[in-house]
N, C-alpha and C positions, 0 to 999 in steps of 0.2 A: 409343395406347399409354399404360399406367397412370401413368407417371412423366414425362409429356410435360407441362410447364407452359404455358399458353396465355398467362396472363399474369406474367410475369418479375416484376413489380412486387409482386404478391402473396407471391411467394417472400419478397422482400426485407423487406416488412411485417412477414411472419412471423418471418424472422430477428431483425428489429430487435426485435419484442414478446420472442421467446426470449432475446435477449442482455440484455434490460433484467430479466428475471426471473433471469438466472444473476450478475448483477453485485451485489455489495454494495459495494465500497469505491468504485467508480467512479461509484455513484449518489449518493456523499456529497461531491463537490466539484463546483464550478463547471463545468458542460459549455457547449461552445459547438459543437455538431454541425454547422451549415450554415455555418460562416463563410467568406468568400471569400476563398480562397487564391489564386486565379486571378491571373498576371501580378504577384504579389507578390514583393518583393525578398527572396531567400535562402528562398523559403516560409515567409514570416512575415506575420501578421494582427496586428491589434490587438483584442484583446477587452475590452469595457468592462464594468465592475465598479461596482457603486454603492457609493459613498464614504460614511464615516459622517457624518451632518449634525447638527451640535449646535445644541441652543436657547439661549436668553439670560435675563436677567432684567432688570427695572428696579423702581425704587422706587415703593411702592404709591402715595403721595401726592408725586410728584414733579412739580416744574415747570419750566416752560421746557424747555430741551435734554433734562432727565432722563427728560422722557416721551418721547422719541424711540426709537422701536423698530429694532431690527437685524436686517436680512433675512438669513434662512438660505437657503442654496444647496442645491438638490438636483442635486449634481454626481455625475458618473461618473467614476472613475479610468482610464486607458486602460493595458493591459499587452500587451506584443508576445508572441505565442505563435508558436513556430517548429515545424512538422512535422518529426519527425525520424525516425521511424521507420514501419514498414507491420506491423500485427497482420494474420495471415493464416491460413487453413487450406485446403489443396489435397488434395482428396480422388480417387481414380482408381477407377472401377467398369469391369470389362470387359461385353462384351455378354454373357456367360453369367450375371454376377452382376445385371444389370439385368433380364434374363429369367427368370432361375429363383430369385434369392435376395431381391430387393428388391421387397415389396409396395407400399411406401409411402415415396417418397424423403421426404417432409416429417416421417414420422415416425422412420423408422430412419437418416437420413444426416445431414438438417439439424440437429437437434439436437447430435449430436455435433461437426459443424464449428463450429457456434455455441459450444461449450463450449471448444473450443480458441482460437478468437479471444477469448472471455471471460477466460480465465486469463491470456493476455498483457495486456490492458488492467489486471486486477487487478493483476497484478505490477508493472506500471509506476506505478501511483497508489499502489501500497503503498510503493514506493521513493522516490516523491517526497515521501509524507508522514513516513515513518520519516527519510529523509534531510534534511529542512528544518534550518536555522540554530537551533535553540532555543537551546543553551547560549551560542552567542556574541551572541544578541540579548536574554538574560535571560529566557528563555522557558521555563525547565526549572525543575520544581518536585520536588525530590527529599524522599520521605518514607518514614517506617517502614511496614510493612503496616497496622498499625493505624490508621495516621492518613490512610489514603487519602482519606477524605471531608474533612479538612484540606486535603489538596493540591488537592481540586477546588474548594474554597473559594477556596483562594489564586489559582488559575488564573482562577477565574469573577471575583475582584474585578478581577483584573490585564486581563480583556478588559472590563470595565465601565467601569473607567478610561480604557481607549483608545477608549471609545465603540464599541466592536464590536458590533452589533445583536443581537438574540436570533434563535432559530432555530438554535442551535449545536447541535452534536453530540458527544457522549462516546463516543469509539472505544476500546476497553480490551481487552486481551491476555487469556489463559486464566488466567494467574495473578492478575490483577486481579479477574476475573471470580470466582474461587474467594474472594477477600478480601470481596467486597461481597452474596453471595449471600443471606447469613444476616443481614445489617443489617436493623434495624426500617424504615430510611429508605427501604429499596429496594420498590418497586412493580413486582411481577411483570407482564410482557406477556403478554396472553393471546391466541392465534391460534385458538382453537378456533372451530369452527363456520364458518371460511372455507372455500370450496371449493377455492381456489387461492392457495396460500401462496408467496411469492417467497423466493429466499435472502435478501434483505435482511429480509424480516419474520421469516424462522427466525432471524435472528442478532440480532434486537432483544430484549433480556433485559427492559426496563421503563423506568423513568424514575424520575431522581432530581433534585432541585431544579428540576424543569422541563425536564431534557434528557433525550433518548433516549439509553439506553445499548445500544450496537451491539458486539457480540463479533467479534474476526476472530481467527483461528488463524493469519493470514499476517504479523501484527505481532509483535514482542518479547512474551513471555508478560508481563512484569513492566511494561509500558508503558500509559500512556493517554495520549489526545490528545483536549483539548476545544478546538474549534475551529469557526469560521463556515467554510460551504461555499466561501466565495469566498476563503478562505486559499489555495487550490489549485486550479489550472485546468487541464482536459483539453479540446484541441481534437481533431475528426476531420472527416475529408474523406473521401467517397466516391470512389475512383479513376473515371476516365472508361469508359465500355463501349468496348472497341477494336471496330473495323470488321469485323474477321472472327469475332466471337463468334456462336454459334449461338443462344444465348439470355443476355441480359445486362440488368440493371437496376441503378440505384443510388437508394437513397432520396432521396425529395423532401418538400417541405412542412417543418413546424415539428416537426423532430426533434431530439432532445438528442445522439443518436450517429449517425453517417452511416456507411454500409455499402454494399459491392456485392457482388452476386453474378453469377457468371459461367461458363456453361458450353460447352465448346466438345467436340468429338469427334476423336479421332487414329485414320484409318483404316488407319495402319500396324502399330496394335497393337489395333486394335477395341476402344477404350475411351472412355468418356466420362469429361471432368475438369470437377471441380466446385471451384470457386473462391469463397471469402468471404474478403473484405478491406476493410481502412480504412487510411488514412495516420492517423497521430495524432502529436501533441504534447503537453508537459507543462509546467508553470510556477507554480514557488512565488511567491505574491504578495508583493513588497516594495512596501509604499506609498511614493508620492513624496516629494518635499520633505525628505527626512531623515529620515522618520517610523519606515521600516524595515519589518521581519517582526513584526508586531502581531497577526494575526488568529487566530493558534494558539497552544495553550500545551500543554507537553508534562508529564505527570505520571510518575514513576519511582519504583516501590517498593523500597527500598533492601534488597538481599539480606541476610538473617542469617548466612548459609553460603556457603560454595563448595565445590565438588567437584573433585578433579584426579583425572583419568582419561584412558583411551585413547582416540585417535581413532576414527572407525569403520573397522572393518576390520582393527584392529590385535589380533593374538588375545591377547598377553601381552607384559608388560614386560620380557623378555629380548631384548637384542642382541647383535650381535658385535663385537668389537674393531675399530678401525679397518682399513680393506682387506677385512673381510668380506662377504660378499652382503646382509646384512641388518644395517647398523651404524649406521642412524638410526631414530629413533623418535618419531613426532609425538603430542605430548599435548593433551588438550583439558580446559578449565576451564568447568563448567557452574554458574551460580549457582541459588540457592535459588528462584528463580521459573521455572526450567527454560531460563534463556537462557545461550547460547555466549558466554562472554566472555575466550574464548581471547586474541584479538589484543589486549583490554584488560587483560591481566595481565602481570606480571612474573616471571622465572623465575631460581633460582639451584640450582647443583648443590653438594652438599656436598662432594664429592671429584672435583674436575676431572680429576685423574691416572686416574680411573676412566671417568667420562662427563662431557662438558660439554653444555651447554644454552643454547639462544639465549636471550639476556636477554628479548626480547620476542617470539618464535615460539612458543616452547615445543617447540621441535624438538632432542631429545636424540641425540648422537653418542657411539658406543662409543670408548674410548680403551686401556684394558688390563682383562684379567680382574679381577673383583668386583663390588661393589655401590656404588652413592650414591644419597643420598636428593635428591630434587630437589623443592624448595619454588616452590609458586605463589602468588604476591599479587595480590590484587584490590582495589585501594584506592576506599572508598565515602566519602560525607560524615561519616559515624558511625564512620569507622575501617577498618582494612584487614583483608581475609578471606584466610586462609592456610588451604593444604592441602598434604599432602605424599603423595609416591610414590617407593617404593624401585625404583630401576632396576638389572638383574643385567646385567652384560656378560660374555658367555663367550667 
């Protein structure tokens, strides 16, 4: 049978290779693919991350004790990581599909399943990077669009002063990309001539100040993150192969991401089921002994303007009075970077007798026939950006 795999481990190896090529953000953090979670309390293991090691000085012509040298430790910090979620893709193929439609499982089915798992891992890493406590730890640099490189320099200096090692990454949103593409200091990355270009290679824009610039459409458009991969951890573990599986395999050896492939057959519906899955957990690294979150910095482009409009699916700014079928209206605020700042803005209705608005939600409620001008305000370090929208109540 053309789609019967004699060696399931080859399927898993193929899937892992495909997954690595599909991933961007996940390949930019500290990975621990084969950490031992077995019999660990609360599904938690300890991942070891190299700690910064500081050098010392002594007087050139010192005498006595002044000539003694201080030993620097090559230590590793330990961080607990808990498996919290399962990323998986389950596909069903009938006998008819396997016989008449599927010519090659490896090329027609497996890539689509791998892509489904890759999306879950990428979104998890995205949320971890974007949601890290930058502002609370003084790791936020807010700059005007023309001063982006000053923001990079400021972030670079902060990382240097905290003895964060080189090998750092500059991850940028699309608005940041637009701001740097025409800068003379930018050296474009050229992947021409390579027979196989991964998603990460495609996302690599070039280098600035020795840093690889990686563009991601998943992060806020006006944000950039300068960090060492050890700032964020993702650990994975391949689930065990069940006893009743027709074919099953888990990755083994020195791999950065663990995965399982599982196939069984349901005779009641004459269908094959193919499952690719992995357990995973995420961790923002806070260095011990009161050091805190120091391995990453966020750079934010301050938007020059904001635009107050309607949420997706809202046809116009007309609503009915209270008690009507459509008496509420959700507004949306977008900044000049293209980022949604609706929940970060405040709102005021000029005539609450006609329409009210949630001060922090942007949800307008019709009160009586007439019009009211709603003003949205978004506070930035360089001032407050505002825009207005007239709401009609019928």
